[in-house]
C-alpha positions in Angstrom: 6.2 54.4 68.4 8.4 53.0 71.1 10.2 50.4 68.8 12.9 49.9 67.7 14.7 50.6 70.9 17.4 53.1 70.4 20.9 51.5 70.9 23.6 53.6 69.2 26.7 51.9 67.9 30.0 53.5 68.2 31.7 55.3 65.3 28.6 55.9 63.2 27.4 59.3 62.0 25.0 61.3 64.0 22.9 62.2 61.0 22.2 60.8 57.5 20.7 62.6 54.6 18.5 60.3 52.6 18.4 60.9 48.9 15.0 59.6 48.1 14.8 58.3 44.5 11.3 56.6 44.5 9.6 59.2 42.4 12.2 58.9 39.6 14.3 55.6 39.9 11.3 53.9 41.4 8.6 54.8 38.8 10.7 54.7 35.8 10.7 51.0 35.9 6.9 50.7 36.1 5.2 48.7 33.3 2.2 51.2 33.3 2.6 55.0 33.2 1.6 56.7 36.5 -0.6 59.8 36.0 1.3 63.1 36.5 -1.0 64.2 39.3 -0.3 61.0 41.2 3.5 61.4 40.9 3.2 65.1 42.1 1.1 63.9 45.0 3.7 61.2 45.8 6.5 63.8 45.9 4.4 66.1 48.0 3.7 63.4 50.5 7.3 62.4 50.6 8.3 66.0 51.4 5.5 66.1 54.2 7.2 62.9 55.7 10.3 64.9 56.2 12.5 63.8 53.3 14.6 66.9 52.3 16.1 65.5 48.9 13.6 64.0 46.6 14.6 63.1 43.0 11.7 64.4 41.1 12.0 63.2 37.4 14.3 62.7 34.4 14.8 64.8 31.4 15.7 61.8 29.2 14.2 61.5 25.8 10.6 60.0 26.2 11.5 57.2 23.8 14.0 55.8 26.4 12.1 56.3 29.5 8.4 56.7 28.6 7.2 56.5 32.2 9.0 59.8 32.8 7.9 61.5 29.5 5.9 64.2 31.6 8.9 65.9 33.1 7.9 69.2 31.8 4.4 68.9 33.2 5.4 67.3 36.6 8.3 69.6 37.7 6.2 72.9 37.9 3.7 70.9 40.1 6.3 70.3 42.8 8.9 73.1 42.3 7.4 75.2 45.2 8.2 72.6 47.7 10.9 73.6 50.3 13.1 70.6 49.6 15.9 69.8 47.1 14.5 68.4 43.8 17.2 66.9 41.7 16.5 65.7 38.2 18.4 63.5 35.8 19.9 65.1 32.6 21.7 62.8 30.0 23.0 65.6 27.8 22.8 69.3 26.9 19.3 69.1 25.6 18.2 67.6 28.9 20.0 70.3 30.8 18.3 73.0 28.7 14.9 71.5 29.6 15.7 71.4 33.3 17.1 74.8 33.5 14.1 76.3 31.7 12.0 75.0 34.4 14.1 76.4 37.2 15.9 73.2 38.3 18.9 73.9 40.6 20.1 70.3 41.1 20.8 68.0 38.3 22.5 64.6 38.0 24.3 62.9 35.2 24.5 59.0 34.9 27.8 57.3 34.0 28.8 53.7 34.0 31.8 51.8 35.5 31.6 49.3 32.7 31.8 49.3 28.9 28.9 46.9 28.6 26.5 48.9 30.6 27.6 52.2 28.9 26.6 50.6 25.7 23.3 49.3 26.9 22.2 52.3 28.8 23.8 55.2 26.8 24.7 53.6 23.4 28.2 54.9 23.8 31.6 53.6 25.1 32.4 54.5 28.6 34.9 57.2 27.5 32.4 58.6 24.9 29.7 58.9 27.6 32.2 60.8 29.8 33.0 63.1 27.0 29.2 63.8 26.6 28.8 64.7 30.3 31.8 67.0 30.4 30.1 70.1 28.8 26.9 69.3 30.6 28.5 69.5 33.9 30.7 72.6 33.0 27.3 74.4 31.8 25.6 73.4 35.0 28.4 74.7 37.1 28.5 77.9 35.2 24.8 78.3 36.2 25.6 77.6 39.8 23.6 74.5 39.7 24.6 71.5 42.0 25.7 68.4 40.0 25.4 64.7 41.2 27.2 62.1 39.2 25.7 58.7 39.2 28.1 55.7 38.6 26.3 52.5 37.8 27.7 48.9 38.1 30.2 49.8 40.7 30.2 46.3 42.2 29.2 43.9 39.4 27.9 43.9 35.8 25.5 41.4 34.4 27.6 41.1 31.2 31.1 41.4 32.6 30.8 40.0 36.1 33.2 41.4 38.6 34.2 44.9 38.1 37.8 45.9 38.9 37.8 48.5 41.7 40.4 50.7 40.0 38.0 50.9 37.0 35.3 52.4 39.2 37.7 54.8 40.8 38.8 55.9 37.4 35.2 57.0 36.5 34.6 58.5 39.8 37.7 60.6 39.5 36.8 61.7 36.0 33.4 62.9 37.2 34.9 64.8 40.1 37.6 66.3 37.9 34.8 67.6 35.4 33.1 69.3 38.4 30.6 66.9 40.0 29.9 68.1 43.6 28.6 64.6 44.7 29.1 61.0 43.6 26.6 58.1 44.0 28.0 54.7 43.9 25.4 52.3 42.4 25.2 48.6 43.1 22.9 48.4 40.1 22.3 44.5 40.2 22.7 44.3 44.0 25.8 42.0 44.2 27.9 44.0 46.6 28.9 42.7 50.0 30.3 44.8 52.9 34.0 44.1 52.6 33.7 45.1 48.9 31.9 48.3 49.9 34.7 49.2 52.5 37.5 48.4 49.9 36.0 50.7 47.2 35.5 53.5 49.6 39.0 53.2 50.9 40.5 53.2 47.5 38.4 56.3 46.5 39.8 58.1 49.6 43.4 57.1 48.5 42.7 58.5 45.1 41.6 61.8 46.4 37.9 61.3 46.5 36.7 62.4 49.9 34.0 60.5 51.9 31.8 63.6 52.3 31.1 63.8 48.5 30.1 60.1 48.3 26.6 58.7 48.5 25.8 55.0 48.2 22.9 53.5 46.2 22.2 49.9 46.9 19.8 47.3 45.5 18.4 44.4 47.4 18.7 41.5 45.0 20.5 39.4 47.3 19.2 40.9 50.6 22.5 42.8 51.2 21.4 46.4 50.9 21.1 47.3 54.6 24.4 45.3 55.4 26.2 47.3 52.7 24.7 50.5 54.0 25.9 49.8 57.5 29.4 49.2 56.2 29.3 52.5 54.3 28.1 54.3 57.6 31.1 52.7 59.5 33.3 54.4 56.9 31.7 57.7 57.4 29.3 58.0 54.5 26.3 60.2 55.4 24.3 60.3 52.2 22.3 57.1 51.4 19.9 56.7 48.3 16.7 54.9 49.0 13.3 54.4 47.4 10.0 54.8 49.2 8.4 51.4 49.4 11.3 49.8 47.8 10.1 50.8 44.3 12.3 50.4 41.3 15.0 48.6 39.4 16.8 49.5 36.2 15.3 49.2 32.8 18.5 48.3 31.1 19.7 45.7 33.6 17.0 43.1 33.9 18.6 41.3 36.9 18.2 44.6 38.9 15.6 44.3 41.6 14.2 46.9 43.9 16.1 49.6 45.5 16.7 49.7 49.2 13.5 50.6 50.8 13.5 54.0 52.5 11.3 52.7 55.4 13.7 49.8 56.0 16.6 52.2 56.1 14.8 54.6 58.5 13.9 51.7 60.8 17.6 50.7 61.1 18.8 54.3 61.5 16.3 55.0 64.2 17.4 52.0 66.2 21.0 53.2 66.0 19.9 56.7 67.1 20.9 58.3 63.8 18.8 61.3 62.9 17.2 61.5 59.5 14.4 63.9 60.1 11.9 61.5 58.6 8.6 60.8 60.2 8.4 56.9 59.6 4.7 56.6 60.2 3.9 59.3 57.4 6.4 57.7 55.1 4.9 54.2 55.6 1.4 55.8 54.9 2.7 57.4 51.8 4.3 54.1 50.5 1.0 52.2 51.4 -0.9 54.8 49.4 1.5 54.6 46.4 1.2 50.8 46.4 -2.5 51.1 46.1 -2.0 53.4 43.1 0.1 50.8 41.5 -2.2 48.0 42.4 0.1 45.8 44.3 1.7 45.5 47.8 4.9 47.3 48.8 8.0 45.2 48.8 9.2 47.0 51.8 9.3 44.7 54.9 8.8 47.7 57.2 5.9 49.0 55.2 4.3 45.6 55.4 4.9 45.1 59.1 3.7 48.5 60.3 0.7 48.5 57.9 -0.3 45.1 59.2 -0.1 46.4 62.7 -2.6 49.0 62.0 -5.2 46.8 60.5 
C-alpha cells in the first residue's frame, strides 16, 4: 500500500507500542458471549498481524463479567504465542487463578473517582486501592509485570469534571505500591488535547515519568486520535487500542468504543512512526471478527480498506 504518504512531524517518538485490548476490553462489553475458540483465534490473528502486547482476558468473577467467564479455558489456548499476554486481576483470588496458568503480566484497575469506584468495584476509592496493594505486592514478589489502569481520568458520568490532582493522587498510589506501568483511561471519551497535556505534565511534576505512562482513549466525541497525538507530542510511547474499535465499559453506559487499532496505525504510519503492525492483516482480522459478531466494524479504516478490496 502506498498510502498514506509518510510525512513525519517533528518531536514525535520513532516507535509506539500498541497495547491491544480488543480481546478483553472489546469483547467484555458484547451482549452475546463469544465462543472460546473464536476468542483464541482472534488473539492468534492479532499476534500474526504484528501486535506484541495483547490483553487476553480477565480473571474477574464470572458474575460481574460473564463474557469473560472462560478465562481458564482461553488462556492455555494462547499462552504459547511469542507475545506479551496481560490479564486483568481484581483481587488476590484473581491473581491466584492467573498465576496458576502461568500469566507473567497482570493488570489491576482503579478509579480516579468515588462514584466509579462504587459502581465498578463496590468500594470507596481508598478501599479499592487497599485491596490492590497486597495483589501488586504478591505479583511483584513473583517477578510479574503489573499494569495499573486508572478509569475516569478526564471525566465521570456521575461527577462530571475530575480534578487533575485527584487523578495524580491515584496514579501516585499505584506507582508507590509497585505498578510498573500506568494506563490513563478516558472511560467516557470526554478528554481534549489540552486536558491530556495538562494531566501528563502534572504527573511528571509529581514524580511519575512519561516512560511508564500509557493512554487509553475512547472515541465518544471523536477526540481519540487528537488526544493520542497530544500524548505523542508529550513523549508517550504506549497507546491502548482495540482492533476494529470494539468495546466500551459495562459499568459506564455513556462509554462508546475504544480507539480503533487500525485508525491508530493509519495515523502512525503516515507520521513515519514504527509499530511493527501489518495493517492489511489487522484489517482482515477485524473484518473477520466483525463477521463473527454479526455486525460491521466501527473502525473507519477497516471500512475504508475493506470497501476498496470489494
